[in-house]
N, C-alpha and C positions, 0 to 999 in steps of 0.2 A: 076750685080747679087746681090741679097739680101744677107746680111750677116746672118749667122746662129748663133742663141743664144747658148752659152755653159753654161749650168747650172750644178751645182754640182750633181754628180750621186746620192749622198746619199739622196737628197730630191726628185728627180724625181720619185722615187719608194717608197716614204715614206708611201703611203697608204697600202703598202704590207710589210712594215718593222716592225716586231714585237717589236724590241728593241725601236725604236722611239715611237711606239704606247704605250708601257709600260712606257716609260719615260714621255710621255705626260699625261698619267693617274696619275703618281706620282706627276707631276707638278700641276695637277688640285687638287689633294688631299691636297698638301702642302699649297694651298691657303685658306683652311678652317680654320676659327679662333679657333675652338675647337679641334684642332688636339691633339690626345693623345700621351703620351710618347712611348707607344707600337708601334703606327703607325710611329712615327719619327724614332724609332730604326729599324723598318722593312725597311723603306726607305733607311736608311744608309747602312743596310746590302745589299740590292739590288744594291745600287749605287756602292759599293766597291767590289762587287763580280766579276766584269768584267770591264776592262778599257773602253770597248765600252759603258757601261752604263753611265759612267761619261761623255763621249763625247756626247752621245745622249742627256742627260739631260741639258748639257751646251748649246747645240744647241737650245733646246726648250726654255730655258731662254732667249738666245740672240734673237731668232726669235720673241718671245712674246714682248720683249722690243721694237724691231724694228717695229713690227706691231702696237703697242700702239702709237709710235711716229707718224706713218703715220695717224692713226686714230685721234690723237690730232690735226693734221693739217687740219682736216675736210674732208680728201679724203676717204670717206667711200666706194666709189665704188670699190676700190681694194679688199675690204673684202667681196664683194657681191658674195654669192654662195648659191643657193637654194636647193642643195642636190638632185635634180631630175635627174642628170646625174653623171656618174663616174667622180671623180676629175681629172683623166688623160685627159678625153675628154674636161672637162671644161678648163683645162690648155691649151690644143691645140687651142681651139677657141680663147682664150685671146691672145695667142702668135700671131695667124694669124691676129687679129684685131689691135694689138698694138705693132707690131714688131719694128717699128721705135722708139716708145716711150720707149720701154723696153731696147733698146740698150744703154749701159752705166749705166743701173740701175739694173744689174743682182742681186746684193746682196739684194736690196730692194724687188725685185719681189720674190726672193727665200724666203725671210722672210715672205712675205704675203702668199705665197702658203703653206708654212709649218704652218703658223698660222691657216690656214683653217684646216689642219690636227689636230692641237691642239684643235680647236673648235669641231671637231668630237668627241673628248673625252668628252668635256663638255656637249654636247647635242645630236644632232640628229642621227648620223650614226657612226657605230663602237663604240658605247657607252658602257661603263661598269659602272653600277650603284651599289654602295656598301654603305650600311649604317652600322653605329656602333650600339652596344647594346643600346636600348632606343631611337634611332634616327628615325624620320619620315620625309620622303621627298616626294614632288610631282614634277614630271619631265614631261615636255612637249616634245614629240618626233617630228621628222622632218615632219611626215605625218599629224600632228595635233592631234594624239592620246595623251592620258595622262595616266601616271602610278603613282599610289600612292604606296610608298614603305615603308614597316614596318621595325622594328628594326632588326639588324643583318641579312640583306637580301642582296643577290648578284644576279644581273641581267646583262645579256649581250645582247646588241641590234645589229643586223646586218640587214640592209635594202639594197635591190638592186632593179633593175627595175621590177623584176617579183614577188618578195616576200618580206614580212615584217616578219622577224624572230627574236624571243626573246628567250633566255634561262634563266629560273629561276632555279638557282642551289641551292639556300638556302633561307628560309624565306617565306614571304607573300607579295602579291602585288594585287592591284585592278587596272584592265585595263579598260579604257574607250577608245574604238577603233574608229577612224575616218573611215567613210565608203569609201571604194575603191574596187569596184568589180573586178578590174583588178589585184589587189595585195592582196591576202589573208594575214591575220595577224595570225601568228602562235606563240604559246608559247610552247617550249619544256620543259618538266618536267620529269626527270628520263627516263623511257622508253616509254613515251607516248607524244602525241602532241595534243594541244588544238588549233583548227582553227576557226577563226571568220572573217567576213568581216567588219561589223560595229555593235558593241554591247558593253556591259559592263559585266565583270565577275571577280570573285575573285579566286585566287589560293593560297593555303597555303600548304607548305611542312612541315610535322611534322613526326619525327621518320622515319618509313619505308613506309609512305603513302603520297599521294597527294590528297588534297580536292579541288574540283572544284565546284563553285556555280555561276549560271548565274543570273545577276541582270536585264539585259535588252537584248532583242534580242535572238539570238540562237548561239550555238557553236557546234562543233563536236569534239569528243575525239577519237583519233586513236592510236592503240598500235604500238609498235616498228616495227612490221612486216607488218603493214597496213592490217592485216587480220581481225581485229575487229574494228568497228566504232560505237560509241554510241552518238546519238544526245541529246543535252540538250536545253531546252527552258527556258525562264525567269521564275524564281521561282523554278528551279530544281537544284539538285546538285548530285554529285557522288564522289566516292573515287577510286583512282587508287593505287593498291598495286603491286609493282614489275611487271608492265606492264599489270596486270589484271584489267580491267575496270569494276567497279560495275554497277548495274542498276541505272537508274535515280530515285531519290526520291524528295519529296517536301522539300524545305528549310523552316526553322522556319519562317523567314521573311527576306526581303532584308536588313532591318535595323539591324537585328542581325548579318547577314553575314558581313556587312561593319562597325560594331560598333568599330572595332579595329582602324579605321581611326580617331576616336575621343577619343582614349585612353581607350576603354572598351573592354576587351577580353572576349568573350562569349564561353561557352562550353555547349553542350547538349549530355548527356550520353556518355562522352568521358572518356578514362582512365586517371587516375591521371598522369601517366608518359607522355602521350601526352600533357596534359594540362601544365605540368611543362616545357616541351620542348618549348612550345609557350611562356609561361611567362618568361622563361630565356632569351628571346630575348629583354626583357625590364628590367630585374632585375639587380640592381647594384651589387649584389652578387649572383652567381649561386646557384640554388636549386638542391640538389641531393637526389634522392629517395633511401632509404636504400636497399630494396630488391624488387624482382619481384612481390611478393604478394601485397605489398603496392602500387606499380605502377599500378596494375590491378584494383584498386578501381575505381568505376564509379562515375563521378561527373557531376553535372549540375549547371550552375550558371555563374556568371561574376566576373571579377576582374579588378579594375582600375589599369592601368599600372603605375600610380603615387602613388599607395597605396598598394603595393604587401604585405607589412607586415600584413595588415588587413586580406588579403586572407589566409595567412599562419596561422594566429590565428584561422580563421574559420575552416580550415582543422583540426587543433588540436582538436577543440571542437566537430566537426561533426563525425570524424572518430577515435577519441582516439589516435591521433598521437602526437608526440613530435618533435618540431623543435629545433635542436641543432646547434648553430652557431659557426663556427670556423673562423680562420683568413681569409680563402679564399672561403668559401661556407657555405650554410645552409643545413643541412641534415634532411630529414624527415624520422622518424622511428616510429615504434610502441611504445606506452607508456607501459613500463614494469609493471606499477602499475595496 
C-alpha cells in the first residue's frame, strides 16, 4: 500500500489563508529598494499586532530561502506553475505523479508549494498592486494582460477559471487586456463594473467620481444593480458618480488620456479640486485647497509630474491665488491683495 504524504496543515490551505497572503504581500514590499520609513513602520505594526503575523512572516522568509536554494541547484521544474488551474488541483496532480520522489522530502516540497503562493503576490493571481506617491509601475498579469499603474494607486487582482476580476480602489491605471472570450476581464470601481474581453482602456478615480476612457476596442460599464449598462467604443469616455453612469462622449485624444504614463497630467475643463487630487498622487508635498469656491475653479492644461512647482506658480498667475507653504503641505488660497 502506498504511503500517504503528511504535509503541514498551515500550507495546504495557504491560498485561502488571509494571514499568509498578507505576510507574503509584506514580504514582497520589503524587497523594494526604496522602501519608506512609513512603510517600514506600518510593517512593524502589522507584524507585532498578532503573534500569528510573526509566525506567518517567518514561514514566508524560510520558504523563500528554501525555494531559492532549489532554484540555485537548477531544478526549475519544481517551481513550474502556469496559473491556469487552482493551486490545490495543481498540487494534487504533482503528488500523484511524484509520490515516491516526494517521500522523505516533505519540507522541501512544502517550501516549493508555499513559494508558489508567495509568487502569486508578486505577479499573476491574488495580486495586490500598490504604488507610492510619485511611483509608476507596469505589471504583466498571468493572462498576458498588462496594467500601467500611476502614483498612489491600489489594485487587487483575482483571477479564476471563469472570470478575470480586478478592483481599482484608488488612483489611476491603464489596462491593456489580452483577448480571452471565455473569461471576461472586469474592473470594479466604486459601485460600477467595467467589462472587456480584449481592449485597452484607462480608469481614473478622483474625488467622488470615476473617469473611464477607451483607447482601443470596446467596453461595457454596468451599475451596481446591473440595471444600467453603457457601452463605450474606442475614443469614447464617460464619468461614473456614485453608481450613476454618464453618457458616452468623445475623448480629446488617446494621447491625452494616456499622457500620465509619460509624466504629463492633462486636464480639460476640470475643477481645480479634482486636478489637485490627481496631482497630489505625484506631489512630494500635498496641495490643499483653501475653500470650496477655489476648488470649483475650472482649469484646462497640463502639468509635468516632475515639475509641480511650475504648475502652482501658473495657478497663482492665472487665478490670482497665493500658494502658502507649511511644514507638511502647500495651501492654495485667494490672494487678499
